[in-house]
C-alpha positions as CSV (number, residue, x, y, z in Angstrom):
1,M,6.3,-15.8,-46.5
2,L,7.9,-17.5,-43.5
3,N,9.3,-15.3,-40.6
4,I,10.8,-17.6,-38.1
5,V,12.2,-16.6,-34.7
6,I,15.0,-19.1,-33.5
7,F,15.0,-19.1,-29.9
8,G,17.1,-20.6,-27.2
9,A,19.9,-20.0,-24.5
10,P,23.4,-19.1,-25.6
11,G,24.8,-22.5,-26.8
12,S,21.6,-24.2,-27.8
13,G,22.4,-24.5,-31.4
14,K,20.6,-21.5,-32.7
15,G,23.3,-20.8,-35.5
16,T,23.7,-24.2,-36.6
17,Q,20.0,-24.8,-36.9
18,S,19.6,-21.3,-38.5
19,D,22.0,-22.3,-41.3
20,M,20.1,-25.5,-42.0
21,I,16.8,-23.7,-42.1
22,I,18.1,-21.2,-44.5
23,K,19.4,-23.9,-46.9
24,K,16.0,-25.6,-46.8
25,Y,13.6,-22.8,-46.9
26,G,15.5,-20.0,-48.6
27,L,15.1,-17.4,-45.8
28,F,17.1,-14.4,-45.3
29,H,19.2,-14.6,-42.0
30,I,19.4,-11.8,-39.5
31,S,21.7,-12.8,-36.6
32,T,22.0,-9.9,-34.3
33,G,25.0,-11.4,-32.7
34,D,26.8,-11.6,-36.0
35,V,25.8,-8.1,-37.1
36,L,26.9,-6.9,-33.4
37,R,30.4,-8.7,-33.7
38,A,30.9,-7.4,-37.3
39,E,30.2,-3.8,-35.9
40,M,32.7,-4.2,-32.9
41,K,35.2,-5.7,-35.3
42,N,34.9,-2.6,-37.6
43,G,35.0,-0.2,-34.6
44,T,31.8,1.5,-35.5
45,E,30.0,3.6,-32.8
46,L,27.4,0.9,-32.4
47,G,30.0,-1.7,-32.2
48,K,31.9,0.2,-29.3
49,I,28.6,0.7,-27.4
50,A,27.7,-2.9,-27.9
51,E,31.0,-4.1,-26.9
52,G,30.7,-2.5,-23.6
53,Y,27.5,-4.5,-22.9
54,I,28.6,-7.7,-24.4
55,S,31.9,-8.0,-22.6
56,K,30.0,-8.1,-19.3
57,G,27.5,-10.7,-20.6
58,Q,24.6,-8.1,-20.8
59,L,22.0,-7.5,-23.4
60,V,22.4,-4.6,-25.7
61,P,19.7,-2.0,-25.1
62,D,16.6,-2.6,-27.2
63,E,16.8,0.9,-28.9
64,L,20.0,-0.1,-30.6
65,I,18.9,-3.5,-31.7
66,I,15.6,-2.2,-32.9
67,D,17.1,0.5,-35.0
68,M,19.6,-2.0,-36.4
69,L,16.8,-4.5,-37.3
70,A,14.7,-1.9,-39.1
71,K,17.6,-0.9,-41.2
72,V,18.6,-4.5,-42.1
73,L,14.8,-5.2,-43.1
74,D,14.6,-2.1,-45.2
75,S,17.8,-2.4,-47.0
76,N,17.7,-6.1,-48.0
77,E,15.3,-7.0,-50.9
78,E,15.6,-10.6,-49.9
79,T,13.9,-10.3,-46.6
80,K,10.6,-9.9,-48.5
81,N,10.6,-13.7,-49.1
82,G,11.0,-14.5,-45.4
83,V,13.5,-14.0,-42.6
84,I,15.1,-16.1,-39.8
85,F,15.7,-14.0,-36.7
86,D,18.6,-15.4,-34.8
87,G,19.2,-13.8,-31.4
88,F,16.3,-11.5,-31.7
89,P,13.9,-10.7,-30.0
90,R,15.3,-11.3,-26.5
91,T,12.9,-9.2,-24.6
92,I,9.2,-8.8,-24.5
93,P,9.3,-5.2,-25.6
94,Q,11.6,-6.3,-28.5
95,A,8.9,-8.9,-29.3
96,E,6.2,-6.3,-29.5
97,A,8.5,-3.9,-31.5
98,L,9.0,-6.9,-33.9
99,K,5.5,-7.7,-34.2
100,A,4.7,-3.8,-35.0
101,M,7.6,-3.6,-37.5
102,L,6.6,-6.8,-39.4
103,K,2.9,-5.6,-39.3
104,E,3.8,-2.2,-41.0
105,R,5.4,-4.3,-43.8
106,G,2.2,-6.6,-44.0
107,A,3.8,-9.6,-42.2
108,E,4.0,-11.3,-39.0
109,V,6.1,-14.0,-37.2
110,S,5.2,-17.3,-38.6
111,A,6.6,-19.4,-35.6
112,V,9.0,-19.3,-32.8
113,I,11.3,-22.4,-32.8
114,G,12.5,-22.9,-29.1
115,L,15.5,-24.9,-28.8
116,E,15.6,-26.5,-25.3
117,V,18.8,-27.5,-23.9
118,E,19.9,-28.6,-20.3
119,E,22.1,-26.0,-18.6
120,E,25.2,-28.4,-18.2
121,E,25.1,-29.2,-21.9
122,L,24.9,-25.3,-22.7
123,I,28.0,-24.6,-20.6
124,D,29.9,-27.7,-22.2
125,R,29.0,-26.6,-25.7
126,L,30.0,-22.9,-25.1
127,I,33.2,-23.7,-23.4
128,K,34.2,-26.0,-26.5
129,R,33.1,-23.3,-29.0
130,G,35.3,-21.0,-27.1
131,Q,38.3,-23.4,-27.4
132,V,37.7,-23.8,-31.2
133,S,36.6,-20.2,-32.4
134,G,38.5,-18.2,-30.0
135,R,35.5,-16.1,-29.0
136,S,36.4,-14.1,-26.0
137,D,32.8,-14.4,-24.6
138,D,32.9,-18.1,-24.4
139,N,34.8,-18.3,-21.0
140,L,33.2,-19.8,-17.9
141,E,32.6,-16.6,-16.1
142,T,31.0,-14.8,-19.0
143,I,29.1,-17.9,-20.0
144,K,27.5,-18.0,-16.4
145,S,26.7,-14.3,-16.6
146,R,24.9,-14.7,-20.1
147,L,23.0,-17.7,-19.0
148,D,21.8,-15.6,-15.8
149,V,20.8,-12.7,-18.0
150,Y,18.9,-15.3,-20.5
151,H,17.1,-16.9,-17.6
152,N,16.1,-13.6,-16.0
153,Q,15.3,-11.5,-19.1
154,T,14.7,-13.5,-22.1
155,T,12.9,-16.7,-20.7
156,P,9.6,-14.6,-20.2
157,L,9.6,-14.5,-24.0
158,K,8.7,-18.1,-24.2
159,D,5.4,-17.5,-22.2
160,Y,4.7,-14.4,-24.6
161,Y,5.0,-16.5,-27.6
162,I,3.1,-19.4,-26.2
163,N,0.2,-16.9,-25.6
164,E,0.6,-15.8,-29.2
165,K,0.3,-19.5,-30.2
166,K,3.6,-19.2,-32.1
167,Y,6.1,-21.0,-29.8
168,K,7.2,-24.5,-31.0
169,A,9.2,-26.5,-28.4
170,I,12.1,-28.6,-29.9
171,H,14.2,-30.8,-27.8
172,G,17.7,-29.5,-28.7
173,M,19.6,-32.5,-27.5
174,G,20.8,-35.2,-29.8
175,T,22.4,-34.9,-33.3
176,I,22.1,-31.8,-35.4
177,E,20.2,-33.9,-38.0
178,S,17.6,-35.2,-35.5
179,I,16.9,-31.7,-34.1
180,F,16.6,-30.3,-37.6
181,A,14.1,-33.1,-38.4
182,A,12.0,-32.0,-35.5
183,I,12.2,-28.4,-36.6
184,E,11.2,-29.4,-40.3
185,K,8.3,-31.1,-39.0
186,E,7.0,-28.0,-37.2
187,I,7.8,-25.6,-40.2
188,D,6.1,-28.0,-42.6
189,N,3.1,-28.0,-40.5
190,L,2.5,-24.2,-40.6
């Protein structure tokens, strides 16, 4: 069973690379961003609460994310074959909660794939994505806020997973295919 965390700043290519990992390794995809956007679109209570944070470029509180993740893990039989976590964890308390949840289920994080991309490239990718997708959170002001939150709150996770001997640094610049080839090499060596 492979449980992969895909890690990186907004715009680093997590969604694109997750799709390729899923196709090759048959993992169940849990994207907290996709789940939260669906909740917001459907106007659920969680969606309304989450929208207040996301619209300001802030992280959704841990308790909401953790409750949602546990529900997804327990309500989908496909998760038993392995999961790719996209956009989770984002904080050390979330990483510790994920470790505990997986341990309760007789599993662990196999690897953390860290997509490392230069800041200017991230901003450029996100601006372009906003123009194509119409995502309201892909504007320069919100992007800068999201990157500040990422650097201040999420970056400590890299050290956490390095200490756990789970972090696999991937140079996230270049073609989608060359980045995926580097990811495949790391996963195949697990």
